[in-house]
mmJSON file of the N, C-alpha and C atoms, coordinates in Angstrom:
{"data_MODEL":{"atom_site":{
"group_PDB":["ATOM","ATOM","ATOM","ATOM","ATOM","ATOM","ATOM","ATOM","ATOM","ATOM","ATOM","ATOM","ATOM","ATOM","ATOM","ATOM","ATOM","ATOM","ATOM","ATOM","ATOM","ATOM","ATOM","ATOM","ATOM","ATOM","ATOM","ATOM","ATOM","ATOM","ATOM","ATOM","ATOM","ATOM","ATOM","ATOM","ATOM","ATOM","ATOM","ATOM","ATOM","ATOM","ATOM","ATOM","ATOM","ATOM","ATOM","ATOM","ATOM","ATOM","ATOM","ATOM","ATOM","ATOM","ATOM","ATOM","ATOM","ATOM","ATOM","ATOM","ATOM","ATOM","ATOM","ATOM","ATOM","ATOM","ATOM","ATOM","ATOM","ATOM","ATOM","ATOM","ATOM","ATOM","ATOM","ATOM","ATOM","ATOM","ATOM","ATOM","ATOM","ATOM","ATOM","ATOM","ATOM","ATOM","ATOM","ATOM","ATOM","ATOM","ATOM","ATOM","ATOM","ATOM","ATOM","ATOM","ATOM","ATOM","ATOM","ATOM","ATOM","ATOM","ATOM","ATOM","ATOM","ATOM","ATOM","ATOM","ATOM","ATOM","ATOM","ATOM","ATOM","ATOM","ATOM","ATOM","ATOM","ATOM","ATOM","ATOM","ATOM","ATOM","ATOM","ATOM","ATOM","ATOM","ATOM","ATOM","ATOM","ATOM","ATOM","ATOM","ATOM","ATOM","ATOM","ATOM","ATOM","ATOM","ATOM","ATOM","ATOM","ATOM","ATOM","ATOM","ATOM","ATOM","ATOM","ATOM","ATOM","ATOM","ATOM","ATOM","ATOM","ATOM","ATOM","ATOM","ATOM","ATOM","ATOM","ATOM","ATOM","ATOM","ATOM","ATOM","ATOM","ATOM","ATOM","ATOM","ATOM","ATOM","ATOM","ATOM","ATOM","ATOM","ATOM","ATOM","ATOM","ATOM","ATOM","ATOM","ATOM","ATOM","ATOM","ATOM","ATOM","ATOM","ATOM","ATOM","ATOM","ATOM","ATOM","ATOM","ATOM","ATOM","ATOM","ATOM","ATOM","ATOM","ATOM","ATOM","ATOM","ATOM","ATOM","ATOM","ATOM","ATOM","ATOM","ATOM","ATOM","ATOM"],
"id":[1,2,3,4,5,6,7,8,9,10,11,12,13,14,15,16,17,18,19,20,21,22,23,24,25,26,27,28,29,30,31,32,33,34,35,36,37,38,39,40,41,42,43,44,45,46,47,48,49,50,51,52,53,54,55,56,57,58,59,60,61,62,63,64,65,66,67,68,69,70,71,72,73,74,75,76,77,78,79,80,81,82,83,84,85,86,87,88,89,90,91,92,93,94,95,96,97,98,99,100,101,102,103,104,105,106,107,108,109,110,111,112,113,114,115,116,117,118,119,120,121,122,123,124,125,126,127,128,129,130,131,132,133,134,135,136,137,138,139,140,141,142,143,144,145,146,147,148,149,150,151,152,153,154,155,156,157,158,159,160,161,162,163,164,165,166,167,168,169,170,171,172,173,174,175,176,177,178,179,180,181,182,183,184,185,186,187,188,189,190,191,192,193,194,195,196,197,198,199,200,201,202,203,204,205,206,207,208,209,210],
"type_symbol":["N","C","C","N","C","C","N","C","C","N","C","C","N","C","C","N","C","C","N","C","C","N","C","C","N","C","C","N","C","C","N","C","C","N","C","C","N","C","C","N","C","C","N","C","C","N","C","C","N","C","C","N","C","C","N","C","C","N","C","C","N","C","C","N","C","C","N","C","C","N","C","C","N","C","C","N","C","C","N","C","C","N","C","C","N","C","C","N","C","C","N","C","C","N","C","C","N","C","C","N","C","C","N","C","C","N","C","C","N","C","C","N","C","C","N","C","C","N","C","C","N","C","C","N","C","C","N","C","C","N","C","C","N","C","C","N","C","C","N","C","C","N","C","C","N","C","C","N","C","C","N","C","C","N","C","C","N","C","C","N","C","C","N","C","C","N","C","C","N","C","C","N","C","C","N","C","C","N","C","C","N","C","C","N","C","C","N","C","C","N","C","C","N","C","C","N","C","C","N","C","C","N","C","C","N","C","C","N","C","C"],
"label_atom_id":["N","CA","C","N","CA","C","N","CA","C","N","CA","C","N","CA","C","N","CA","C","N","CA","C","N","CA","C","N","CA","C","N","CA","C","N","CA","C","N","CA","C","N","CA","C","N","CA","C","N","CA","C","N","CA","C","N","CA","C","N","CA","C","N","CA","C","N","CA","C","N","CA","C","N","CA","C","N","CA","C","N","CA","C","N","CA","C","N","CA","C","N","CA","C","N","CA","C","N","CA","C","N","CA","C","N","CA","C","N","CA","C","N","CA","C","N","CA","C","N","CA","C","N","CA","C","N","CA","C","N","CA","C","N","CA","C","N","CA","C","N","CA","C","N","CA","C","N","CA","C","N","CA","C","N","CA","C","N","CA","C","N","CA","C","N","CA","C","N","CA","C","N","CA","C","N","CA","C","N","CA","C","N","CA","C","N","CA","C","N","CA","C","N","CA","C","N","CA","C","N","CA","C","N","CA","C","N","CA","C","N","CA","C","N","CA","C","N","CA","C","N","CA","C","N","CA","C","N","CA","C","N","CA","C","N","CA","C","N","CA","C","N","CA","C"],
"label_alt_id":[null,null,null,null,null,null,null,null,null,null,null,null,null,null,null,null,null,null,null,null,null,null,null,null,null,null,null,null,null,null,null,null,null,null,null,null,null,null,null,null,null,null,null,null,null,null,null,null,null,null,null,null,null,null,null,null,null,null,null,null,null,null,null,null,null,null,null,null,null,null,null,null,null,null,null,null,null,null,null,null,null,null,null,null,null,null,null,null,null,null,null,null,null,null,null,null,null,null,null,null,null,null,null,null,null,null,null,null,null,null,null,null,null,null,null,null,null,null,null,null,null,null,null,null,null,null,null,null,null,null,null,null,null,null,null,null,null,null,null,null,null,null,null,null,null,null,null,null,null,null,null,null,null,null,null,null,null,null,null,null,null,null,null,null,null,null,null,null,null,null,null,null,null,null,null,null,null,null,null,null,null,null,null,null,null,null,null,null,null,null,null,null,null,null,null,null,null,null,null,null,null,null,null,null,null,null,null,null,null,null],
"label_comp_id":["MET","MET","MET","LEU","LEU","LEU","PRO","PRO","PRO","ASN","ASN","ASN","GLN","GLN","GLN","PHE","PHE","PHE","ARG","ARG","ARG","LEU","LEU","LEU","LEU","LEU","LEU","PHE","PHE","PHE","ARG","ARG","ARG","ASP","ASP","ASP","ARG","ARG","ARG","ARG","ARG","ARG","VAL","VAL","VAL","ILE","ILE","ILE","ASP","ASP","ASP","ALA","ALA","ALA","ASP","ASP","ASP","LEU","LEU","LEU","ASP","ASP","ASP","ASN","ASN","ASN","PRO","PRO","PRO","VAL","VAL","VAL","ARG","ARG","ARG","ARG","ARG","ARG","PRO","PRO","PRO","ASP","ASP","ASP","LEU","LEU","LEU","HIS","HIS","HIS","ALA","ALA","ALA","THR","THR","THR","THR","THR","THR","LEU","LEU","LEU","ALA","ALA","ALA","PRO","PRO","PRO","HIS","HIS","HIS","SER","SER","SER","CYS","CYS","CYS","VAL","VAL","VAL","THR","THR","THR","GLY","GLY","GLY","TRP","TRP","TRP","VAL","VAL","VAL","SER","SER","SER","PHE","PHE","PHE","LEU","LEU","LEU","VAL","VAL","VAL","ASP","ASP","ASP","ASN","ASN","ASN","SER","SER","SER","GLY","GLY","GLY","LYS","LYS","LYS","PRO","PRO","PRO","ALA","ALA","ALA","TYR","TYR","TYR","VAL","VAL","VAL","VAL","VAL","VAL","LEU","LEU","LEU","THR","THR","THR","GLY","GLY","GLY","SER","SER","SER","SER","SER","SER","LEU","LEU","LEU","VAL","VAL","VAL","GLY","GLY","GLY","TRP","TRP","TRP","ARG","ARG","ARG","VAL","VAL","VAL","THR","THR","THR"],
"label_asym_id":["A","A","A","A","A","A","A","A","A","A","A","A","A","A","A","A","A","A","A","A","A","A","A","A","A","A","A","A","A","A","A","A","A","A","A","A","A","A","A","A","A","A","A","A","A","A","A","A","A","A","A","A","A","A","A","A","A","A","A","A","A","A","A","A","A","A","A","A","A","A","A","A","A","A","A","A","A","A","A","A","A","A","A","A","A","A","A","A","A","A","A","A","A","A","A","A","A","A","A","A","A","A","A","A","A","A","A","A","A","A","A","A","A","A","A","A","A","A","A","A","A","A","A","A","A","A","A","A","A","A","A","A","A","A","A","A","A","A","A","A","A","A","A","A","A","A","A","A","A","A","A","A","A","A","A","A","A","A","A","A","A","A","A","A","A","A","A","A","A","A","A","A","A","A","A","A","A","A","A","A","A","A","A","A","A","A","A","A","A","A","A","A","A","A","A","A","A","A","A","A","A","A","A","A","A","A","A","A","A","A"],
"label_entity_id":["1","1","1","1","1","1","1","1","1","1","1","1","1","1","1","1","1","1","1","1","1","1","1","1","1","1","1","1","1","1","1","1","1","1","1","1","1","1","1","1","1","1","1","1","1","1","1","1","1","1","1","1","1","1","1","1","1","1","1","1","1","1","1","1","1","1","1","1","1","1","1","1","1","1","1","1","1","1","1","1","1","1","1","1","1","1","1","1","1","1","1","1","1","1","1","1","1","1","1","1","1","1","1","1","1","1","1","1","1","1","1","1","1","1","1","1","1","1","1","1","1","1","1","1","1","1","1","1","1","1","1","1","1","1","1","1","1","1","1","1","1","1","1","1","1","1","1","1","1","1","1","1","1","1","1","1","1","1","1","1","1","1","1","1","1","1","1","1","1","1","1","1","1","1","1","1","1","1","1","1","1","1","1","1","1","1","1","1","1","1","1","1","1","1","1","1","1","1","1","1","1","1","1","1","1","1","1","1","1","1"],
"label_seq_id":[1,1,1,2,2,2,3,3,3,4,4,4,5,5,5,6,6,6,7,7,7,8,8,8,9,9,9,10,10,10,11,11,11,12,12,12,13,13,13,14,14,14,15,15,15,16,16,16,17,17,17,18,18,18,19,19,19,20,20,20,21,21,21,22,22,22,23,23,23,24,24,24,25,25,25,26,26,26,27,27,27,28,28,28,29,29,29,30,30,30,31,31,31,32,32,32,33,33,33,34,34,34,35,35,35,36,36,36,37,37,37,38,38,38,39,39,39,40,40,40,41,41,41,42,42,42,43,43,43,44,44,44,45,45,45,46,46,46,47,47,47,48,48,48,49,49,49,50,50,50,51,51,51,52,52,52,53,53,53,54,54,54,55,55,55,56,56,56,57,57,57,58,58,58,59,59,59,60,60,60,61,61,61,62,62,62,63,63,63,64,64,64,65,65,65,66,66,66,67,67,67,68,68,68,69,69,69,70,70,70],
"pdbx_PDB_ins_code":[null,null,null,null,null,null,null,null,null,null,null,null,null,null,null,null,null,null,null,null,null,null,null,null,null,null,null,null,null,null,null,null,null,null,null,null,null,null,null,null,null,null,null,null,null,null,null,null,null,null,null,null,null,null,null,null,null,null,null,null,null,null,null,null,null,null,null,null,null,null,null,null,null,null,null,null,null,null,null,null,null,null,null,null,null,null,null,null,null,null,null,null,null,null,null,null,null,null,null,null,null,null,null,null,null,null,null,null,null,null,null,null,null,null,null,null,null,null,null,null,null,null,null,null,null,null,null,null,null,null,null,null,null,null,null,null,null,null,null,null,null,null,null,null,null,null,null,null,null,null,null,null,null,null,null,null,null,null,null,null,null,null,null,null,null,null,null,null,null,null,null,null,null,null,null,null,null,null,null,null,null,null,null,null,null,null,null,null,null,null,null,null,null,null,null,null,null,null,null,null,null,null,null,null,null,null,null,null,null,null],
"Cartn_x":[4.158,3.095,1.819,1.145,-0.106,-1.228,-2.385,-3.477,-3.991,-3.806,-4.267,-3.342,-2.322,-1.46,-1.993,-3.082,-3.663,-4.838,-4.924,-6.015,-6.45,-7.715,-8.203,-8.192,-7.679,-7.636,-8.536,-9.461,-10.369,-9.856,-10.338,-9.903,-10.211,-11.28,-11.636,-10.895,-9.86,-8.96,-9.549,-10.736,-11.251,-10.371,-10.262,-9.458,-10.311,-10.271,-10.972,-9.94,-9.951,-9.055,-9.581,-8.711,-9.097,-10.105,-11.059,-12.057,-11.498,-10.94,-10.277,-11.252,-12.478,-13.44,-14.274,-14.364,-15.244,-14.539,-13.564,-12.89,-13.883,-13.805,-14.733,-14.208,-12.92,-12.321,-11.287,-11.112,-10.124,-9.051,-7.835,-7.347,-7.18,-7.584,-7.391,-5.955,-5.45,-4.1,-4.124,-3.215,-3.136,-1.745,-1.608,-0.327,0.761,1.822,2.873,4.229,5.197,6.575,7.263,7.819,8.467,9.97,10.518,11.966,12.484,13.766,14.318,14.059,13.698,13.461,12.285,11.323,10.155,8.907,7.788,6.536,5.385,4.227,3.005,1.857,0.828,-0.345,-1.582,-2.56,-3.837,-4.64,-5.925,-6.839,-7.04,-7.213,-7.544,-8.896,-9.854,-11.206,-11.423,-12.268,-12.651,-14.164,-14.769,-16.196,-16.397,-16.955,-17.067,-18.517,-18.983,-20.335,-20.306,-21.406,-21.498,-21.22,-20.551,-20.351,-19.154,-18.486,-17.366,-16.475,-15.65,-14.732,-13.36,-12.743,-11.398,-10.401,-9.387,-8.356,-7.116,-6.778,-5.567,-5.79,-5.072,-4.863,-3.479,-3.376,-2.125,-1.638,-0.357,0.291,1.137,0.841,1.62,2.648,3.627,4.686,5.918,7.068,8.277,8.342,7.621,7.483,6.055,5.648,4.285,4.311,3.531,3.429,1.965,1.667,0.274,0.089,-1.128,-1.517,-2.777,-2.795,-3.966,-5.099,-6.308,-7.502,-8.086,-8.286,-8.829,-10.2],
"Cartn_y":[12.66,12.044,12.824,13.205,13.939,13.174,13.018,12.291,12.971,14.291,14.972,14.729,13.922,13.548,12.323,11.721,10.538,10.941,10.296,10.549,9.235,9.204,8.076,8.491,7.633,7.891,6.875,7.368,6.513,6.32,5.28,4.997,6.154,6.899,8.037,9.317,9.183,10.269,11.174,10.836,11.615,11.361,12.364,12.262,12.719,11.959,12.331,12.422,13.543,13.738,13.008,12.74,12.111,12.999,12.37,13.082,13.239,14.394,14.624,14.95,15.345,15.779,14.641,13.514,12.423,11.074,10.826,9.532,8.404,7.335,6.215,5.178,4.962,3.96,4.618,4.038,4.511,3.45,3.797,5.174,5.779,7.027,7.699,8.221,8.286,8.812,10.314,10.801,12.232,12.738,14.041,14.635,14.151,13.604,12.98,13.285,13.613,13.74,12.413,11.825,10.53,10.685,9.987,9.917,8.894,8.949,7.95,6.529,5.649,4.227,3.992,4.915,4.733,4.648,4.288,4.191,4.605,4.765,5.113,4.38,4.053,3.42,4.249,4.138,4.82,4.694,4.908,4.793,6.146,6.125,7.321,7.051,7.947,7.772,8.618,8.117,8.832,8.789,9.888,9.947,9.7,8.522,8.095,7.812,8.287,7.951,6.631,6.237,4.956,5.074,6.114,6.334,5.593,4.793,4.032,3.527,2.545,1.965,2.617,3.016,3.595,2.567,3.052,2.178,2.158,3.307,3.406,4.315,4.027,4.977,5.54,6.862,7.519,8.365,8.258,9.1,10.111,11.385,12.432,12.962,13.61,14.148,14.388,14.014,14.216,13.278,12.158,11.254,10.725,10.099,9.582,8.085,7.641,6.231,5.85,4.661,4.25,2.777,2.442,1.059,0.767,-0.346,-0.724,-1.159,-0.686,-1.084,-2.292,-3.386,-4.593,-4.917],
"Cartn_z":[13.895,13.152,13.428,12.372,12.512,11.823,12.463,11.826,10.561,10.445,9.231,8.036,8.21,7.092,6.348,6.853,6.215,5.329,4.168,3.23,2.597,2.164,1.369,-0.084,-0.942,-2.375,-3.06,-3.888,-4.637,-6.055,-6.715,-8.089,-9.046,-8.772,-9.63,-9.244,-8.423,-7.99,-6.909,-6.39,-5.257,-4.051,-3.2,-1.979,-0.805,0.279,1.503,2.622,3.323,4.457,5.683,6.629,7.889,8.613,9.286,10.084,11.497,11.789,13.076,14.194,13.837,14.848,15.428,14.709,15.136,15.064,15.928,15.875,16.175,15.396,15.53,16.511,16.503,17.393,18.288,19.452,20.415,20.583,20.819,20.925,19.539,19.399,18.123,18.049,16.823,16.605,16.839,17.627,17.901,17.523,17.423,17.046,18.0,17.425,18.208,17.595,18.41,17.958,18.229,17.196,17.334,17.474,18.443,18.583,17.571,17.215,16.295,16.799,15.888,16.167,17.116,17.139,17.993,17.124,17.738,16.985,17.885,17.274,17.983,17.295,18.046,17.445,17.743,16.896,17.063,15.788,15.9,14.764,14.102,12.783,11.998,11.353,11.536,11.01,9.764,8.87,7.653,7.521,7.095,6.837,5.343,5.005,3.611,3.286,2.12,1.683,0.901,0.336,-0.371,-1.869,-2.298,-3.732,-4.311,-3.533,-4.055,-2.947,-3.291,-2.32,-2.469,-1.362,-1.455,-1.981,-2.684,-3.225,-2.335,-1.744,-0.931,0.268,1.344,2.432,2.181,2.152,1.794,2.969,3.273,4.266,3.519,3.719,3.068,4.051,3.564,4.411,3.555,4.05,3.286,2.08,2.149,1.01,1.027,-0.057,-0.176,0.084,1.042,1.395,1.323,0.785,0.683,0.966,1.384,1.632,0.836,0.105,-0.68,0.246,-0.048,0.698,-0.001,0.738,0.116,0.658],
"occupancy":[1.0,1.0,1.0,1.0,1.0,1.0,1.0,1.0,1.0,1.0,1.0,1.0,1.0,1.0,1.0,1.0,1.0,1.0,1.0,1.0,1.0,1.0,1.0,1.0,1.0,1.0,1.0,1.0,1.0,1.0,1.0,1.0,1.0,1.0,1.0,1.0,1.0,1.0,1.0,1.0,1.0,1.0,1.0,1.0,1.0,1.0,1.0,1.0,1.0,1.0,1.0,1.0,1.0,1.0,1.0,1.0,1.0,1.0,1.0,1.0,1.0,1.0,1.0,1.0,1.0,1.0,1.0,1.0,1.0,1.0,1.0,1.0,1.0,1.0,1.0,1.0,1.0,1.0,1.0,1.0,1.0,1.0,1.0,1.0,1.0,1.0,1.0,1.0,1.0,1.0,1.0,1.0,1.0,1.0,1.0,1.0,1.0,1.0,1.0,1.0,1.0,1.0,1.0,1.0,1.0,1.0,1.0,1.0,1.0,1.0,1.0,1.0,1.0,1.0,1.0,1.0,1.0,1.0,1.0,1.0,1.0,1.0,1.0,1.0,1.0,1.0,1.0,1.0,1.0,1.0,1.0,1.0,1.0,1.0,1.0,1.0,1.0,1.0,1.0,1.0,1.0,1.0,1.0,1.0,1.0,1.0,1.0,1.0,1.0,1.0,1.0,1.0,1.0,1.0,1.0,1.0,1.0,1.0,1.0,1.0,1.0,1.0,1.0,1.0,1.0,1.0,1.0,1.0,1.0,1.0,1.0,1.0,1.0,1.0,1.0,1.0,1.0,1.0,1.0,1.0,1.0,1.0,1.0,1.0,1.0,1.0,1.0,1.0,1.0,1.0,1.0,1.0,1.0,1.0,1.0,1.0,1.0,1.0,1.0,1.0,1.0,1.0,1.0,1.0,1.0,1.0,1.0,1.0,1.0,1.0],
"B_iso_or_equiv":[0.0,0.0,0.0,0.0,0.0,0.0,0.0,0.0,0.0,0.0,0.0,0.0,0.0,0.0,0.0,0.0,0.0,0.0,0.0,0.0,0.0,0.0,0.0,0.0,0.0,0.0,0.0,0.0,0.0,0.0,0.0,0.0,0.0,0.0,0.0,0.0,0.0,0.0,0.0,0.0,0.0,0.0,0.0,0.0,0.0,0.0,0.0,0.0,0.0,0.0,0.0,0.0,0.0,0.0,0.0,0.0,0.0,0.0,0.0,0.0,0.0,0.0,0.0,0.0,0.0,0.0,0.0,0.0,0.0,0.0,0.0,0.0,0.0,0.0,0.0,0.0,0.0,0.0,0.0,0.0,0.0,0.0,0.0,0.0,0.0,0.0,0.0,0.0,0.0,0.0,0.0,0.0,0.0,0.0,0.0,0.0,0.0,0.0,0.0,0.0,0.0,0.0,0.0,0.0,0.0,0.0,0.0,0.0,0.0,0.0,0.0,0.0,0.0,0.0,0.0,0.0,0.0,0.0,0.0,0.0,0.0,0.0,0.0,0.0,0.0,0.0,0.0,0.0,0.0,0.0,0.0,0.0,0.0,0.0,0.0,0.0,0.0,0.0,0.0,0.0,0.0,0.0,0.0,0.0,0.0,0.0,0.0,0.0,0.0,0.0,0.0,0.0,0.0,0.0,0.0,0.0,0.0,0.0,0.0,0.0,0.0,0.0,0.0,0.0,0.0,0.0,0.0,0.0,0.0,0.0,0.0,0.0,0.0,0.0,0.0,0.0,0.0,0.0,0.0,0.0,0.0,0.0,0.0,0.0,0.0,0.0,0.0,0.0,0.0,0.0,0.0,0.0,0.0,0.0,0.0,0.0,0.0,0.0,0.0,0.0,0.0,0.0,0.0,0.0,0.0,0.0,0.0,0.0,0.0,0.0],
"pdbx_formal_charge":[null,null,null,null,null,null,null,null,null,null,null,null,null,null,null,null,null,null,null,null,null,null,null,null,null,null,null,null,null,null,null,null,null,null,null,null,null,null,null,null,null,null,null,null,null,null,null,null,null,null,null,null,null,null,null,null,null,null,null,null,null,null,null,null,null,null,null,null,null,null,null,null,null,null,null,null,null,null,null,null,null,null,null,null,null,null,null,null,null,null,null,null,null,null,null,null,null,null,null,null,null,null,null,null,null,null,null,null,null,null,null,null,null,null,null,null,null,null,null,null,null,null,null,null,null,null,null,null,null,null,null,null,null,null,null,null,null,null,null,null,null,null,null,null,null,null,null,null,null,null,null,null,null,null,null,null,null,null,null,null,null,null,null,null,null,null,null,null,null,null,null,null,null,null,null,null,null,null,null,null,null,null,null,null,null,null,null,null,null,null,null,null,null,null,null,null,null,null,null,null,null,null,null,null,null,null,null,null,null,null],
"auth_seq_id":[1,1,1,2,2,2,3,3,3,4,4,4,5,5,5,6,6,6,7,7,7,8,8,8,9,9,9,10,10,10,11,11,11,12,12,12,13,13,13,14,14,14,15,15,15,16,16,16,17,17,17,18,18,18,19,19,19,20,20,20,21,21,21,22,22,22,23,23,23,24,24,24,25,25,25,26,26,26,27,27,27,28,28,28,29,29,29,30,30,30,31,31,31,32,32,32,33,33,33,34,34,34,35,35,35,36,36,36,37,37,37,38,38,38,39,39,39,40,40,40,41,41,41,42,42,42,43,43,43,44,44,44,45,45,45,46,46,46,47,47,47,48,48,48,49,49,49,50,50,50,51,51,51,52,52,52,53,53,53,54,54,54,55,55,55,56,56,56,57,57,57,58,58,58,59,59,59,60,60,60,61,61,61,62,62,62,63,63,63,64,64,64,65,65,65,66,66,66,67,67,67,68,68,68,69,69,69,70,70,70],
"auth_comp_id":["MET","MET","MET","LEU","LEU","LEU","PRO","PRO","PRO","ASN","ASN","ASN","GLN","GLN","GLN","PHE","PHE","PHE","ARG","ARG","ARG","LEU","LEU","LEU","LEU","LEU","LEU","PHE","PHE","PHE","ARG","ARG","ARG","ASP","ASP","ASP","ARG","ARG","ARG","ARG","ARG","ARG","VAL","VAL","VAL","ILE","ILE","ILE","ASP","ASP","ASP","ALA","ALA","ALA","ASP","ASP","ASP","LEU","LEU","LEU","ASP","ASP","ASP","ASN","ASN","ASN","PRO","PRO","PRO","VAL","VAL","VAL","ARG","ARG","ARG","ARG","ARG","ARG","PRO","PRO","PRO","ASP","ASP","ASP","LEU","LEU","LEU","HIS","HIS","HIS","ALA","ALA","ALA","THR","THR","THR","THR","THR","THR","LEU","LEU","LEU","ALA","ALA","ALA","PRO","PRO","PRO","HIS","HIS","HIS","SER","SER","SER","CYS","CYS","CYS","VAL","VAL","VAL","THR","THR","THR","GLY","GLY","GLY","TRP","TRP","TRP","VAL","VAL","VAL","SER","SER","SER","PHE","PHE","PHE","LEU","LEU","LEU","VAL","VAL","VAL","ASP","ASP","ASP","ASN","ASN","ASN","SER","SER","SER","GLY","GLY","GLY","LYS","LYS","LYS","PRO","PRO","PRO","ALA","ALA","ALA","TYR","TYR","TYR","VAL","VAL","VAL","VAL","VAL","VAL","LEU","LEU","LEU","THR","THR","THR","GLY","GLY","GLY","SER","SER","SER","SER","SER","SER","LEU","LEU","LEU","VAL","VAL","VAL","GLY","GLY","GLY","TRP","TRP","TRP","ARG","ARG","ARG","VAL","VAL","VAL","THR","THR","THR"],
"auth_asym_id":["A","A","A","A","A","A","A","A","A","A","A","A","A","A","A","A","A","A","A","A","A","A","A","A","A","A","A","A","A","A","A","A","A","A","A","A","A","A","A","A","A","A","A","A","A","A","A","A","A","A","A","A","A","A","A","A","A","A","A","A","A","A","A","A","A","A","A","A","A","A","A","A","A","A","A","A","A","A","A","A","A","A","A","A","A","A","A","A","A","A","A","A","A","A","A","A","A","A","A","A","A","A","A","A","A","A","A","A","A","A","A","A","A","A","A","A","A","A","A","A","A","A","A","A","A","A","A","A","A","A","A","A","A","A","A","A","A","A","A","A","A","A","A","A","A","A","A","A","A","A","A","A","A","A","A","A","A","A","A","A","A","A","A","A","A","A","A","A","A","A","A","A","A","A","A","A","A","A","A","A","A","A","A","A","A","A","A","A","A","A","A","A","A","A","A","A","A","A","A","A","A","A","A","A","A","A","A","A","A","A"],
"auth_atom_id":["N","CA","C","N","CA","C","N","CA","C","N","CA","C","N","CA","C","N","CA","C","N","CA","C","N","CA","C","N","CA","C","N","CA","C","N","CA","C","N","CA","C","N","CA","C","N","CA","C","N","CA","C","N","CA","C","N","CA","C","N","CA","C","N","CA","C","N","CA","C","N","CA","C","N","CA","C","N","CA","C","N","CA","C","N","CA","C","N","CA","C","N","CA","C","N","CA","C","N","CA","C","N","CA","C","N","CA","C","N","CA","C","N","CA","C","N","CA","C","N","CA","C","N","CA","C","N","CA","C","N","CA","C","N","CA","C","N","CA","C","N","CA","C","N","CA","C","N","CA","C","N","CA","C","N","CA","C","N","CA","C","N","CA","C","N","CA","C","N","CA","C","N","CA","C","N","CA","C","N","CA","C","N","CA","C","N","CA","C","N","CA","C","N","CA","C","N","CA","C","N","CA","C","N","CA","C","N","CA","C","N","CA","C","N","CA","C","N","CA","C","N","CA","C","N","CA","C","N","CA","C","N","CA","C","N","CA","C","N","CA","C","N","CA","C"],
"pdbx_PDB_model_num":[1,1,1,1,1,1,1,1,1,1,1,1,1,1,1,1,1,1,1,1,1,1,1,1,1,1,1,1,1,1,1,1,1,1,1,1,1,1,1,1,1,1,1,1,1,1,1,1,1,1,1,1,1,1,1,1,1,1,1,1,1,1,1,1,1,1,1,1,1,1,1,1,1,1,1,1,1,1,1,1,1,1,1,1,1,1,1,1,1,1,1,1,1,1,1,1,1,1,1,1,1,1,1,1,1,1,1,1,1,1,1,1,1,1,1,1,1,1,1,1,1,1,1,1,1,1,1,1,1,1,1,1,1,1,1,1,1,1,1,1,1,1,1,1,1,1,1,1,1,1,1,1,1,1,1,1,1,1,1,1,1,1,1,1,1,1,1,1,1,1,1,1,1,1,1,1,1,1,1,1,1,1,1,1,1,1,1,1,1,1,1,1,1,1,1,1,1,1,1,1,1,1,1,1,1,1,1,1,1,1]
}}}
């Protein structure tokens, strides 16, 4: 799992990558190799301006997974 695999997707199709240099909350998610049936927790930070509300957090990788931002 890599924190740079997370992105914010806006309704107008803008995409913002995770801010890896300035984590806001601890523990921040760091590069991790996961064994089968295991998990890891950590925060991923994004630097967002006030030009709109994100619609989804997207995890890229072998498949596309997303969570709606409410």
